[in-house]
All heavy atoms as TSV, in Angstrom:
chain	resi	resn	atom	element	x	y	z
A	1	MET	N	N	-1.490	-22.039	1.164
A	1	MET	CA	C	-0.784	-20.908	1.736
A	1	MET	C	C	0.348	-20.427	0.833
A	1	MET	O	O	0.637	-19.250	0.797
A	1	MET	CB	C	-0.257	-21.314	3.119
A	1	MET	CG	C	0.299	-20.174	3.891
A	1	MET	SD	S	-1.013	-19.069	4.360
A	1	MET	CE	C	-0.249	-18.210	5.653
A	2	VAL	N	N	0.938	-21.326	0.083
A	2	VAL	CA	C	2.061	-20.974	-0.782
A	2	VAL	C	C	1.657	-19.938	-1.815
A	2	VAL	O	O	2.427	-19.053	-2.157
A	2	VAL	CB	C	2.629	-22.240	-1.469
A	2	VAL	CG1	C	3.687	-21.886	-2.479
A	2	VAL	CG2	C	3.164	-23.199	-0.421
A	3	ARG	N	N	0.415	-19.992	-2.295
A	3	ARG	CA	C	-0.053	-19.037	-3.308
A	3	ARG	C	C	0.018	-17.599	-2.826
A	3	ARG	O	O	0.103	-16.684	-3.618
A	3	ARG	CB	C	-1.505	-19.330	-3.687
A	3	ARG	CG	C	-1.703	-20.593	-4.415
A	3	ARG	CD	C	-3.128	-20.824	-4.791
A	3	ARG	NE	N	-4.058	-19.829	-4.298
A	3	ARG	CZ	C	-5.351	-19.932	-4.377
A	3	ARG	NH1	N	-5.901	-20.973	-4.917
A	3	ARG	NH2	N	-6.139	-18.983	-3.907
A	4	TYR	N	N	-0.020	-17.397	-1.540
A	4	TYR	CA	C	-0.093	-16.050	-0.993
A	4	TYR	C	C	1.242	-15.518	-0.484
A	4	TYR	O	O	1.279	-14.461	0.123
A	4	TYR	CB	C	-1.141	-15.999	0.128
A	4	TYR	CG	C	-2.507	-16.372	-0.376
A	4	TYR	CD1	C	-3.084	-17.588	-0.052
A	4	TYR	CD2	C	-3.210	-15.512	-1.212
A	4	TYR	CE1	C	-4.331	-17.930	-0.535
A	4	TYR	CE2	C	-4.452	-15.852	-1.701
A	4	TYR	CZ	C	-5.009	-17.066	-1.358
A	4	TYR	OH	O	-6.242	-17.407	-1.841
A	5	GLN	N	N	2.323	-16.219	-0.758
A	5	GLN	CA	C	3.618	-15.776	-0.258
A	5	GLN	C	C	4.024	-14.418	-0.810
A	5	GLN	O	O	4.705	-13.664	-0.134
A	5	GLN	CB	C	4.708	-16.791	-0.587
A	5	GLN	CG	C	4.648	-18.005	0.304
A	5	GLN	CD	C	5.761	-18.970	-0.011
A	5	GLN	OE1	O	6.243	-19.028	-1.132
A	5	GLN	NE2	N	6.157	-19.736	0.977
A	6	ASN	N	N	3.614	-14.090	-2.019
A	6	ASN	CA	C	4.029	-12.831	-2.638
A	6	ASN	C	C	3.017	-11.704	-2.465
A	6	ASN	O	O	3.210	-10.632	-3.025
A	6	ASN	CB	C	4.291	-13.049	-4.129
A	6	ASN	CG	C	5.462	-13.960	-4.368
A	6	ASN	OD1	O	6.456	-13.906	-3.656
A	6	ASN	ND2	N	5.353	-14.814	-5.363
A	7	ILE	N	N	1.961	-11.929	-1.708
A	7	ILE	CA	C	0.897	-10.939	-1.607
A	7	ILE	C	C	1.404	-9.616	-1.038
A	7	ILE	O	O	0.980	-8.542	-1.478
A	7	ILE	CB	C	-0.311	-11.466	-0.790
A	7	ILE	CG1	C	-1.497	-10.527	-0.902
A	7	ILE	CG2	C	0.059	-11.692	0.669
A	7	ILE	CD1	C	-2.160	-10.521	-2.243
A	8	ARG	N	N	2.324	-9.655	-0.111
A	8	ARG	CA	C	2.850	-8.399	0.446
A	8	ARG	C	C	3.627	-7.618	-0.597
A	8	ARG	O	O	3.525	-6.393	-0.660
A	8	ARG	CB	C	3.717	-8.661	1.677
A	8	ARG	CG	C	2.887	-9.057	2.893
A	8	ARG	CD	C	3.712	-9.168	4.122
A	8	ARG	NE	N	4.709	-10.225	3.938
A	8	ARG	CZ	C	5.425	-10.732	4.913
A	8	ARG	NH1	N	5.296	-10.284	6.142
A	8	ARG	NH2	N	6.290	-11.685	4.684
A	9	ARG	N	N	4.396	-8.329	-1.433
A	9	ARG	CA	C	5.139	-7.636	-2.493
A	9	ARG	C	C	4.205	-7.070	-3.553
A	9	ARG	O	O	4.401	-5.951	-4.028
A	9	ARG	CB	C	6.163	-8.566	-3.127
A	9	ARG	CG	C	7.413	-8.676	-2.269
A	9	ARG	CD	C	8.500	-9.404	-2.980
A	9	ARG	NE	N	8.245	-10.831	-2.769
A	9	ARG	CZ	C	8.725	-11.804	-3.490
A	9	ARG	NH1	N	9.495	-11.569	-4.504
A	9	ARG	NH2	N	8.443	-13.052	-3.210
A	10	ILE	N	N	3.182	-7.830	-3.926
A	10	ILE	CA	C	2.197	-7.352	-4.905
A	10	ILE	C	C	1.473	-6.138	-4.360
A	10	ILE	O	O	1.341	-5.114	-5.038
A	10	ILE	CB	C	1.203	-8.480	-5.259
A	10	ILE	CG1	C	1.916	-9.580	-6.036
A	10	ILE	CG2	C	0.015	-7.927	-6.042
A	10	ILE	CD1	C	1.111	-10.869	-6.154
A	11	PHE	N	N	1.003	-6.241	-3.116
A	11	PHE	CA	C	0.300	-5.133	-2.474
A	11	PHE	C	C	1.191	-3.894	-2.425
A	11	PHE	O	O	0.777	-2.799	-2.812
A	11	PHE	CB	C	-0.136	-5.544	-1.061
A	11	PHE	CG	C	-0.873	-4.476	-0.323
A	11	PHE	CD1	C	-2.220	-4.294	-0.536
A	11	PHE	CD2	C	-0.219	-3.664	0.597
A	11	PHE	CE1	C	-2.914	-3.299	0.154
A	11	PHE	CE2	C	-0.897	-2.674	1.277
A	11	PHE	CZ	C	-2.248	-2.497	1.056
A	12	GLY	N	N	2.412	-4.066	-1.976
A	12	GLY	CA	C	3.340	-2.939	-1.871
A	12	GLY	C	C	3.639	-2.292	-3.208
A	12	GLY	O	O	3.676	-1.055	-3.325
A	13	ALA	N	N	3.839	-3.117	-4.228
A	13	ALA	CA	C	4.109	-2.582	-5.562
A	13	ALA	C	C	2.912	-1.809	-6.097
A	13	ALA	O	O	3.075	-0.761	-6.734
A	13	ALA	CB	C	4.482	-3.706	-6.518
A	14	ASN	N	N	1.713	-2.297	-5.817
A	14	ASN	CA	C	0.506	-1.595	-6.264
A	14	ASN	C	C	0.334	-0.261	-5.533
A	14	ASN	O	O	0.003	0.750	-6.154
A	14	ASN	CB	C	-0.732	-2.464	-6.078
A	14	ASN	CG	C	-0.790	-3.603	-7.067
A	14	ASN	OD1	O	-0.168	-3.556	-8.127
A	14	ASN	ND2	N	-1.521	-4.648	-6.726
A	15	VAL	N	N	0.568	-0.263	-4.233
A	15	VAL	CA	C	0.480	0.987	-3.463
A	15	VAL	C	C	1.480	2.000	-4.022
A	15	VAL	O	O	1.128	3.147	-4.314
A	15	VAL	CB	C	0.732	0.751	-1.957
A	15	VAL	CG1	C	0.923	2.070	-1.214
A	15	VAL	CG2	C	-0.415	-0.040	-1.341
A	16	LYS	N	N	2.707	1.562	-4.196
A	16	LYS	CA	C	3.740	2.466	-4.699
A	16	LYS	C	C	3.412	2.961	-6.102
A	16	LYS	O	O	3.547	4.152	-6.394
A	16	LYS	CB	C	5.105	1.783	-4.699
A	16	LYS	CG	C	6.218	2.695	-5.149
A	16	LYS	CD	C	7.568	2.025	-5.059
A	16	LYS	CE	C	8.666	2.994	-5.462
A	16	LYS	NZ	N	9.989	2.398	-5.269
A	17	GLY	N	N	2.977	2.061	-6.980
A	17	GLY	CA	C	2.651	2.455	-8.347
A	17	GLY	C	C	1.556	3.501	-8.405
A	17	GLY	O	O	1.669	4.491	-9.137
A	18	ILE	N	N	0.501	3.283	-7.635
A	18	ILE	CA	C	-0.602	4.247	-7.614
A	18	ILE	C	C	-0.151	5.557	-6.993
A	18	ILE	O	O	-0.476	6.639	-7.476
A	18	ILE	CB	C	-1.830	3.652	-6.889
A	18	ILE	CG1	C	-2.363	2.439	-7.662
A	18	ILE	CG2	C	-2.912	4.710	-6.708
A	18	ILE	CD1	C	-3.348	1.585	-6.889
A	19	ARG	N	N	0.628	5.467	-5.920
A	19	ARG	CA	C	1.130	6.676	-5.262
A	19	ARG	C	C	1.976	7.508	-6.227
A	19	ARG	O	O	1.786	8.723	-6.347
A	19	ARG	CB	C	1.962	6.312	-4.030
A	19	ARG	CG	C	2.567	7.539	-3.347
A	19	ARG	CD	C	3.442	7.168	-2.169
A	19	ARG	NE	N	4.589	6.365	-2.497
A	19	ARG	CZ	C	5.701	6.812	-3.089
A	19	ARG	NH1	N	5.808	8.082	-3.430
A	19	ARG	NH2	N	6.707	6.002	-3.335
A	20	VAL	N	N	2.853	6.855	-6.948
A	20	VAL	CA	C	3.724	7.561	-7.892
A	20	VAL	C	C	2.906	8.167	-9.031
A	20	VAL	O	O	3.128	9.312	-9.426
A	20	VAL	CB	C	4.825	6.608	-8.421
A	20	VAL	CG1	C	5.566	7.211	-9.605
A	20	VAL	CG2	C	5.795	6.248	-7.301
A	21	ARG	N	N	1.936	7.403	-9.549
A	21	ARG	CA	C	1.085	7.918	-10.645
A	21	ARG	C	C	0.265	9.123	-10.220
A	21	ARG	O	O	-0.075	9.965	-11.045
A	21	ARG	CB	C	0.163	6.816	-11.173
A	21	ARG	CG	C	0.848	5.850	-12.104
A	21	ARG	CD	C	-0.138	4.998	-12.888
A	21	ARG	NE	N	-1.036	4.207	-12.062
A	21	ARG	CZ	C	-0.749	3.023	-11.535
A	21	ARG	NH1	N	0.433	2.482	-11.719
A	21	ARG	NH2	N	-1.641	2.382	-10.819
A	22	THR	N	N	-0.052	9.205	-8.941
A	22	THR	CA	C	-0.836	10.349	-8.452
A	22	THR	C	C	0.053	11.466	-7.922
A	22	THR	O	O	-0.449	12.429	-7.344
A	22	THR	CB	C	-1.833	9.907	-7.356
A	22	THR	OG1	O	-1.109	9.338	-6.268
A	22	THR	CG2	C	-2.843	8.906	-7.899
A	23	HIS	N	N	1.354	11.309	-8.099
A	23	HIS	CA	C	2.343	12.332	-7.727
A	23	HIS	C	C	2.329	12.664	-6.238
A	23	HIS	O	O	2.577	13.803	-5.842
A	23	HIS	CB	C	2.147	13.613	-8.547
A	23	HIS	CG	C	2.139	13.370	-10.013
A	23	HIS	ND1	N	3.277	13.049	-10.721
A	23	HIS	CD2	C	1.129	13.362	-10.906
A	23	HIS	CE1	C	2.962	12.878	-11.992
A	23	HIS	NE2	N	1.670	13.050	-12.135
A	24	ALA	N	N	2.031	11.661	-5.417
A	24	ALA	CA	C	2.067	11.856	-3.962
A	24	ALA	C	C	3.400	11.348	-3.429
A	24	ALA	O	O	3.905	10.324	-3.888
A	24	ALA	CB	C	0.923	11.101	-3.300
A	25	SER	N	N	3.952	12.049	-2.488
A	25	SER	CA	C	5.177	11.579	-1.841
A	25	SER	C	C	4.794	10.563	-0.761
A	25	SER	O	O	3.633	10.474	-0.343
A	25	SER	CB	C	5.929	12.743	-1.212
A	25	SER	OG	O	5.216	13.243	-0.096
A	26	GLN	N	N	5.784	9.825	-0.297
A	26	GLN	CA	C	5.529	8.904	0.810
A	26	GLN	C	C	5.064	9.684	2.040
A	26	GLN	O	O	4.162	9.228	2.745
A	26	GLN	CB	C	6.782	8.100	1.153
A	26	GLN	CG	C	7.045	6.945	0.221
A	26	GLN	CD	C	8.197	6.081	0.705
A	26	GLN	OE1	O	9.065	6.528	1.449
A	26	GLN	NE2	N	8.207	4.836	0.274
A	27	ASP	N	N	5.662	10.835	2.271
A	27	ASP	CA	C	5.261	11.655	3.424
A	27	ASP	C	C	3.792	12.048	3.339
A	27	ASP	O	O	3.072	11.989	4.334
A	27	ASP	CB	C	6.124	12.918	3.523
A	27	ASP	CG	C	7.508	12.643	4.073
A	27	ASP	OD1	O	7.619	11.805	4.995
A	27	ASP	OD2	O	8.469	13.260	3.593
A	28	GLU	N	N	3.364	12.484	2.148
A	28	GLU	CA	C	1.966	12.918	1.975
A	28	GLU	C	C	0.998	11.762	2.202
A	28	GLU	O	O	0.006	11.912	2.926
A	28	GLU	CB	C	1.758	13.480	0.568
A	28	GLU	CG	C	2.457	14.783	0.307
A	28	GLU	CD	C	2.468	15.166	-1.159
A	28	GLU	OE1	O	2.433	14.270	-2.038
A	28	GLU	OE2	O	2.504	16.375	-1.422
A	29	LEU	N	N	1.283	10.614	1.572
A	29	LEU	CA	C	0.373	9.476	1.710
A	29	LEU	C	C	0.352	8.970	3.146
A	29	LEU	O	O	-0.720	8.693	3.693
A	29	LEU	CB	C	0.754	8.356	0.746
A	29	LEU	CG	C	-0.131	7.113	0.788
A	29	LEU	CD1	C	-1.608	7.463	0.535
A	29	LEU	CD2	C	0.356	6.075	-0.200
A	30	ALA	N	N	1.504	8.860	3.757
A	30	ALA	CA	C	1.560	8.392	5.139
A	30	ALA	C	C	0.771	9.321	6.058
A	30	ALA	O	O	0.020	8.858	6.919
A	30	ALA	CB	C	3.012	8.294	5.597
A	31	ASP	N	N	0.911	10.616	5.841
A	31	ASP	CA	C	0.188	11.594	6.646
A	31	ASP	C	C	-1.321	11.439	6.477
A	31	ASP	O	O	-2.073	11.478	7.455
A	31	ASP	CB	C	0.640	13.007	6.269
A	31	ASP	CG	C	0.215	14.047	7.277
A	31	ASP	OD1	O	0.380	13.790	8.487
A	31	ASP	OD2	O	-0.281	15.101	6.853
A	32	ARG	N	N	-1.777	11.254	5.239
A	32	ARG	CA	C	-3.216	11.076	4.985
A	32	ARG	C	C	-3.753	9.804	5.634
A	32	ARG	O	O	-4.935	9.748	5.997
A	32	ARG	CB	C	-3.491	11.037	3.478
A	32	ARG	CG	C	-3.296	12.364	2.786
A	32	ARG	CD	C	-3.890	12.400	1.392
A	32	ARG	NE	N	-3.456	11.308	0.547
A	32	ARG	CZ	C	-2.816	11.447	-0.614
A	32	ARG	NH1	N	-2.509	12.652	-1.057
A	32	ARG	NH2	N	-2.484	10.406	-1.331
A	33	CYS	N	N	-2.898	8.791	5.765
A	33	CYS	CA	C	-3.332	7.510	6.336
A	33	CYS	C	C	-3.129	7.432	7.842
A	33	CYS	O	O	-3.592	6.487	8.481
A	33	CYS	CB	C	-2.558	6.362	5.687
A	33	CYS	SG	S	-2.934	6.138	3.951
A	34	GLY	N	N	-2.405	8.395	8.406
A	34	GLY	CA	C	-2.142	8.366	9.837
A	34	GLY	C	C	-1.104	7.330	10.232
A	34	GLY	O	O	-1.182	6.757	11.323
A	35	ILE	N	N	-0.143	7.065	9.330
A	35	ILE	CA	C	0.926	6.119	9.623
A	35	ILE	C	C	2.274	6.815	9.424
A	35	ILE	O	O	2.342	7.898	8.847
A	35	ILE	CB	C	0.849	4.847	8.735
A	35	ILE	CG1	C	0.975	5.200	7.241
A	35	ILE	CG2	C	-0.438	4.075	9.013
A	35	ILE	CD1	C	1.015	3.987	6.306
A	36	TYR	N	N	3.331	6.208	9.903
A	36	TYR	CA	C	4.665	6.749	9.721
A	36	TYR	C	C	5.160	6.494	8.301
A	36	TYR	O	O	4.848	5.461	7.703
A	36	TYR	CB	C	5.657	6.118	10.707
A	36	TYR	CG	C	5.422	6.506	12.140
A	36	TYR	CD1	C	4.875	5.605	13.039
A	36	TYR	CD2	C	5.741	7.785	12.594
A	36	TYR	CE1	C	4.659	5.952	14.364
A	36	TYR	CE2	C	5.525	8.145	13.913
A	36	TYR	CZ	C	4.982	7.225	14.790
A	36	TYR	OH	O	4.763	7.578	16.092
A	37	ARG	N	N	5.973	7.416	7.786
A	37	ARG	CA	C	6.536	7.249	6.442
A	37	ARG	C	C	7.395	5.990	6.368
A	37	ARG	O	O	7.377	5.268	5.374
A	37	ARG	CB	C	7.374	8.470	6.039
A	37	ARG	CG	C	7.844	8.376	4.577
A	37	ARG	CD	C	9.125	9.125	4.296
A	37	ARG	NE	N	10.202	8.818	5.197
A	37	ARG	CZ	C	11.004	7.740	5.096
A	37	ARG	NH1	N	10.828	6.854	4.141
A	37	ARG	NH2	N	11.979	7.547	5.960
A	38	THR	N	N	8.116	5.686	7.424
A	38	THR	CA	C	8.960	4.491	7.412
A	38	THR	C	C	8.125	3.218	7.319
A	38	THR	O	O	8.535	2.244	6.687
A	38	THR	CB	C	9.863	4.445	8.653
A	38	THR	OG1	O	9.048	4.572	9.824
A	38	THR	CG2	C	10.901	5.563	8.622
A	39	TYR	N	N	6.947	3.225	7.949
A	39	TYR	CA	C	6.037	2.078	7.852
A	39	TYR	C	C	5.506	1.961	6.422
A	39	TYR	O	O	5.447	0.866	5.870
A	39	TYR	CB	C	4.900	2.226	8.861
A	39	TYR	CG	C	3.939	1.070	8.896
A	39	TYR	CD1	C	4.374	-0.236	8.947
A	39	TYR	CD2	C	2.566	1.289	8.892
A	39	TYR	CE1	C	3.483	-1.301	8.988
A	39	TYR	CE2	C	1.665	0.252	8.940
A	39	TYR	CZ	C	2.134	-1.051	8.985
A	39	TYR	OH	O	1.259	-2.098	9.023
A	40	LEU	N	N	5.152	3.085	5.811
A	40	LEU	CA	C	4.699	3.065	4.416
A	40	LEU	C	C	5.807	2.523	3.515
A	40	LEU	O	O	5.541	1.730	2.611
A	40	LEU	CB	C	4.268	4.453	3.953
A	40	LEU	CG	C	3.866	4.566	2.483
A	40	LEU	CD1	C	2.721	3.620	2.135
A	40	LEU	CD2	C	3.502	6.000	2.145
A	41	SER	N	N	7.033	2.915	3.766
A	41	SER	CA	C	8.163	2.411	2.993
A	41	SER	C	C	8.261	0.893	3.105
A	41	SER	O	O	8.472	0.193	2.106
A	41	SER	CB	C	9.461	3.066	3.462
A	41	SER	OG	O	10.562	2.537	2.771
A	42	ARG	N	N	8.095	0.381	4.306
A	42	ARG	CA	C	8.128	-1.075	4.511
A	42	ARG	C	C	6.966	-1.759	3.805
A	42	ARG	O	O	7.127	-2.852	3.254
A	42	ARG	CB	C	8.123	-1.393	6.006
A	42	ARG	CG	C	9.445	-1.026	6.677
A	42	ARG	CD	C	9.493	-1.359	8.178
A	42	ARG	NE	N	8.927	-2.648	8.494
A	42	ARG	CZ	C	7.949	-2.840	9.386
A	42	ARG	NH1	N	7.432	-1.837	10.056
A	42	ARG	NH2	N	7.493	-4.057	9.617
A	43	ILE	N	N	5.801	-1.121	3.788
A	43	ILE	CA	C	4.653	-1.675	3.062
A	43	ILE	C	C	4.982	-1.747	1.578
A	43	ILE	O	O	4.787	-2.780	0.925
A	43	ILE	CB	C	3.378	-0.833	3.301
A	43	ILE	CG1	C	2.890	-0.991	4.744
A	43	ILE	CG2	C	2.275	-1.217	2.314
A	43	ILE	CD1	C	1.789	-0.022	5.148
A	44	GLU	N	N	5.494	-0.643	1.024
A	44	GLU	CA	C	5.810	-0.603	-0.398
A	44	GLU	C	C	6.908	-1.586	-0.776
A	44	GLU	O	O	6.935	-2.079	-1.909
A	44	GLU	CB	C	6.211	0.818	-0.806
A	44	GLU	CG	C	5.056	1.790	-0.790
A	44	GLU	CD	C	5.394	3.171	-1.301
A	44	GLU	OE1	O	6.596	3.471	-1.518
A	44	GLU	OE2	O	4.458	3.958	-1.491
A	45	ASN	N	N	7.806	-1.883	0.154
A	45	ASN	CA	C	8.877	-2.848	-0.106
A	45	ASN	C	C	8.448	-4.293	0.139
A	45	ASN	O	O	9.225	-5.214	-0.099
A	45	ASN	CB	C	10.102	-2.526	0.753
A	45	ASN	CG	C	10.781	-1.268	0.289
A	45	ASN	OD1	O	10.881	-1.020	-0.896
A	45	ASN	ND2	N	11.249	-0.466	1.229
A	46	GLY	N	N	7.232	-4.477	0.641
A	46	GLY	CA	C	6.719	-5.826	0.851
A	46	GLY	C	C	7.225	-6.499	2.112
A	46	GLY	O	O	7.114	-7.717	2.245
A	47	THR	N	N	7.764	-5.721	3.045
A	47	THR	CA	C	8.268	-6.322	4.279
A	47	THR	C	C	7.327	-6.147	5.463
A	47	THR	O	O	7.483	-6.834	6.466
A	47	THR	CB	C	9.661	-5.761	4.640
A	47	THR	OG1	O	9.572	-4.353	4.812
A	47	THR	CG2	C	10.679	-6.099	3.564
A	48	ALA	N	N	6.357	-5.250	5.350
A	48	ALA	CA	C	5.379	-5.046	6.428
A	48	ALA	C	C	4.104	-5.823	6.116
A	48	ALA	O	O	3.811	-6.133	4.965
A	48	ALA	CB	C	5.062	-3.567	6.583
A	49	ASN	N	N	3.371	-6.130	7.148
A	49	ASN	CA	C	2.108	-6.845	7.014
A	49	ASN	C	C	1.008	-5.938	7.588
A	49	ASN	O	O	0.644	-6.052	8.752
A	49	ASN	CB	C	2.187	-8.170	7.780
A	49	ASN	CG	C	1.049	-9.093	7.456
A	49	ASN	OD1	O	0.356	-8.924	6.464
A	49	ASN	ND2	N	0.852	-10.084	8.303
A	50	PRO	N	N	0.482	-5.017	6.754
A	50	PRO	CA	C	-0.467	-4.024	7.272
A	50	PRO	C	C	-1.797	-4.638	7.703
A	50	PRO	O	O	-2.247	-5.633	7.139
A	50	PRO	CB	C	-0.662	-3.071	6.094
A	50	PRO	CG	C	-0.345	-3.888	4.883
A	50	PRO	CD	C	0.707	-4.862	5.320
A	51	SER	N	N	-2.403	-4.001	8.697
A	51	SER	CA	C	-3.717	-4.443	9.174
A	51	SER	C	C	-4.790	-4.048	8.163
A	51	SER	O	O	-4.561	-3.237	7.253
A	51	SER	CB	C	-4.025	-3.782	10.521
A	51	SER	OG	O	-4.251	-2.390	10.331
A	52	LEU	N	N	-5.972	-4.593	8.348
A	52	LEU	CA	C	-7.097	-4.236	7.477
A	52	LEU	C	C	-7.416	-2.748	7.562
A	52	LEU	O	O	-7.784	-2.133	6.566
A	52	LEU	CB	C	-8.336	-5.055	7.833
A	52	LEU	CG	C	-8.309	-6.510	7.370
A	52	LEU	CD1	C	-9.506	-7.258	7.948
A	52	LEU	CD2	C	-8.295	-6.601	5.868
A	53	LEU	N	N	-7.266	-2.167	8.738
A	53	LEU	CA	C	-7.527	-0.736	8.887
A	53	LEU	C	C	-6.545	0.097	8.080
A	53	LEU	O	O	-6.930	1.088	7.445
A	53	LEU	CB	C	-7.475	-0.333	10.358
A	53	LEU	CG	C	-8.596	-0.883	11.239
A	53	LEU	CD1	C	-8.350	-0.502	12.693
A	53	LEU	CD2	C	-9.940	-0.386	10.766
A	54	VAL	N	N	-5.281	-0.300	8.062
A	54	VAL	CA	C	-4.279	0.422	7.272
A	54	VAL	C	C	-4.538	0.207	5.790
A	54	VAL	O	O	-4.446	1.144	4.990
A	54	VAL	CB	C	-2.846	-0.005	7.671
A	54	VAL	CG1	C	-1.811	0.564	6.709
A	54	VAL	CG2	C	-2.547	0.429	9.095
A	55	ILE	N	N	-4.889	-1.005	5.402
A	55	ILE	CA	C	-5.208	-1.291	3.992
A	55	ILE	C	C	-6.380	-0.422	3.538
A	55	ILE	O	O	-6.341	0.177	2.462
A	55	ILE	CB	C	-5.508	-2.791	3.801
A	55	ILE	CG1	C	-4.232	-3.611	4.009
A	55	ILE	CG2	C	-6.107	-3.055	2.418
A	55	ILE	CD1	C	-4.463	-5.105	4.096
A	56	ALA	N	N	-7.413	-0.329	4.368
A	56	ALA	CA	C	-8.575	0.496	4.025
A	56	ALA	C	C	-8.188	1.969	3.937
A	56	ALA	O	O	-8.635	2.682	3.034
A	56	ALA	CB	C	-9.680	0.294	5.060
A	57	ALA	N	N	-7.342	2.436	4.847
A	57	ALA	CA	C	-6.901	3.834	4.823
A	57	ALA	C	C	-6.086	4.118	3.565
A	57	ALA	O	O	-6.242	5.179	2.943
A	57	ALA	CB	C	-6.074	4.154	6.073
A	58	LEU	N	N	-5.235	3.193	3.177
A	58	LEU	CA	C	-4.444	3.373	1.950
A	58	LEU	C	C	-5.354	3.441	0.732
A	58	LEU	O	O	-5.199	4.321	-0.120
A	58	LEU	CB	C	-3.428	2.236	1.797
A	58	LEU	CG	C	-2.220	2.307	2.721
A	58	LEU	CD1	C	-1.488	0.973	2.760
A	58	LEU	CD2	C	-1.282	3.421	2.277
A	59	ALA	N	N	-6.305	2.516	0.634
A	59	ALA	CA	C	-7.218	2.515	-0.505
A	59	ALA	C	C	-8.014	3.815	-0.574
A	59	ALA	O	O	-8.135	4.425	-1.647
A	59	ALA	CB	C	-8.169	1.308	-0.420
A	60	GLU	N	N	-8.532	4.255	0.560
A	60	GLU	CA	C	-9.302	5.498	0.588
A	60	GLU	C	C	-8.427	6.695	0.217
A	60	GLU	O	O	-8.829	7.553	-0.577
A	60	GLU	CB	C	-9.913	5.704	1.971
A	60	GLU	CG	C	-10.800	6.931	2.048
A	60	GLU	CD	C	-11.464	7.084	3.409
A	60	GLU	OE1	O	-11.763	6.057	4.037
A	60	GLU	OE2	O	-11.675	8.229	3.816
A	61	SER	N	N	-7.229	6.747	0.766
A	61	SER	CA	C	-6.325	7.868	0.489
A	61	SER	C	C	-5.842	7.898	-0.958
A	61	SER	O	O	-5.572	8.961	-1.504
A	61	SER	CB	C	-5.119	7.806	1.425
A	61	SER	OG	O	-5.536	7.982	2.749
A	62	LEU	N	N	-5.733	6.711	-1.564
A	62	LEU	CA	C	-5.321	6.630	-2.965
A	62	LEU	C	C	-6.511	6.704	-3.920
A	62	LEU	O	O	-6.345	6.695	-5.129
A	62	LEU	CB	C	-4.536	5.332	-3.201
A	62	LEU	CG	C	-3.166	5.265	-2.528
A	62	LEU	CD1	C	-2.623	3.842	-2.588
A	62	LEU	CD2	C	-2.200	6.253	-3.164
A	63	ASN	N	N	-7.712	6.734	-3.335
A	63	ASN	CA	C	-8.947	6.838	-4.116
A	63	ASN	C	C	-9.144	5.636	-5.045
A	63	ASN	O	O	-9.499	5.790	-6.214
A	63	ASN	CB	C	-8.977	8.151	-4.899
A	63	ASN	CG	C	-10.376	8.685	-5.062
A	63	ASN	OD1	O	-11.288	8.266	-4.356
A	63	ASN	ND2	N	-10.549	9.608	-5.982
A	64	VAL	N	N	-8.875	4.430	-4.507
A	64	VAL	CA	C	-9.059	3.198	-5.268
A	64	VAL	C	C	-9.802	2.185	-4.410
A	64	VAL	O	O	-9.934	2.350	-3.187
A	64	VAL	CB	C	-7.704	2.585	-5.724
A	64	VAL	CG1	C	-6.974	3.516	-6.666
A	64	VAL	CG2	C	-6.833	2.198	-4.546
A	65	ASP	N	N	-10.281	1.141	-5.031
A	65	ASP	CA	C	-10.914	0.042	-4.323
A	65	ASP	C	C	-9.824	-0.833	-3.714
A	65	ASP	O	O	-8.744	-0.979	-4.290
A	65	ASP	CB	C	-11.764	-0.772	-5.313
A	65	ASP	CG	C	-12.665	-1.744	-4.613
A	65	ASP	OD1	O	-13.790	-1.358	-4.261
A	65	ASP	OD2	O	-12.235	-2.905	-4.424
A	66	ILE	N	N	-10.097	-1.429	-2.580
A	66	ILE	CA	C	-9.125	-2.310	-1.941
A	66	ILE	C	C	-8.669	-3.410	-2.906
A	66	ILE	O	O	-7.493	-3.774	-2.943
A	66	ILE	CB	C	-9.691	-2.923	-0.643
A	66	ILE	CG1	C	-9.797	-1.849	0.446
A	66	ILE	CG2	C	-8.838	-4.086	-0.156
A	66	ILE	CD1	C	-10.461	-2.311	1.729
A	67	CYS	N	N	-9.584	-3.911	-3.715
A	67	CYS	CA	C	-9.238	-4.969	-4.674
A	67	CYS	C	C	-8.127	-4.537	-5.620
A	67	CYS	O	O	-7.307	-5.360	-6.045
A	67	CYS	CB	C	-10.462	-5.391	-5.479
A	67	CYS	SG	S	-11.759	-6.134	-4.484
A	68	ASP	N	N	-8.072	-3.251	-5.952
A	68	ASP	CA	C	-7.029	-2.746	-6.852
A	68	ASP	C	C	-5.644	-2.864	-6.228
A	68	ASP	O	O	-4.640	-2.888	-6.947
A	68	ASP	CB	C	-7.298	-1.292	-7.222
A	68	ASP	CG	C	-8.563	-1.124	-8.039
A	68	ASP	OD1	O	-8.927	-2.050	-8.782
A	68	ASP	OD2	O	-9.200	-0.049	-7.912
A	69	LEU	N	N	-5.577	-2.927	-4.928
A	69	LEU	CA	C	-4.287	-2.994	-4.243
A	69	LEU	C	C	-3.738	-4.406	-4.155
A	69	LEU	O	O	-2.554	-4.587	-3.861
A	69	LEU	CB	C	-4.392	-2.393	-2.843
A	69	LEU	CG	C	-4.771	-0.901	-2.792
A	69	LEU	CD1	C	-4.902	-0.448	-1.339
A	69	LEU	CD2	C	-3.764	-0.058	-3.538
A	70	VAL	N	N	-4.562	-5.405	-4.408
A	70	VAL	CA	C	-4.080	-6.786	-4.317
A	70	VAL	C	C	-4.053	-7.518	-5.651
A	70	VAL	O	O	-3.680	-8.673	-5.716
A	70	VAL	CB	C	-4.900	-7.602	-3.289
A	70	VAL	CG1	C	-4.692	-7.077	-1.889
A	70	VAL	CG2	C	-6.367	-7.636	-3.647
A	71	LYS	N	N	-4.413	-6.823	-6.726
A	71	LYS	CA	C	-4.382	-7.445	-8.053
A	71	LYS	C	C	-2.954	-7.640	-8.521
A	71	LYS	O	O	-2.121	-6.743	-8.394
A	71	LYS	CB	C	-5.099	-6.560	-9.084
A	71	LYS	CG	C	-6.578	-6.512	-8.928
A	71	LYS	CD	C	-7.175	-5.619	-10.006
A	71	LYS	CE	C	-8.647	-5.452	-9.785
A	71	LYS	NZ	N	-9.211	-4.471	-10.722
A	72	SER	N	N	-2.692	-8.826	-9.069
A	72	SER	CA	C	-1.373	-9.027	-9.669
A	72	SER	C	C	-1.473	-8.730	-11.151
A	72	SER	O	O	-2.499	-8.916	-11.777
A	72	SER	CB	C	-0.872	-10.453	-9.441
A	72	SER	OG	O	-1.757	-11.391	-9.997
A	73	SER	N	N	-0.390	-8.226	-11.693
A	73	SER	CA	C	-0.376	-7.791	-13.107
A	73	SER	C	C	-0.395	-8.954	-14.056
A	73	SER	O	O	0.105	-9.969	-13.902
A	73	SER	CB	C	0.848	-6.956	-13.372
A	73	SER	OG	O	0.857	-5.851	-12.520
């Protein structure tokens, strides 16, 4: 379990990085995913624990594979 302690931070950093590279605002991405901007902010900061449905919506909205959102650099 210890190996996965940073998964939320890695996931959040990947979401934010892809979002920024695609020039989408938090408002735009949150709207496309059907979530609140404040929740997206918490995801990007690594403090939220998104459900599989939200993870899938983020991947689809960012036009990436889910695996791309959990890869560590």
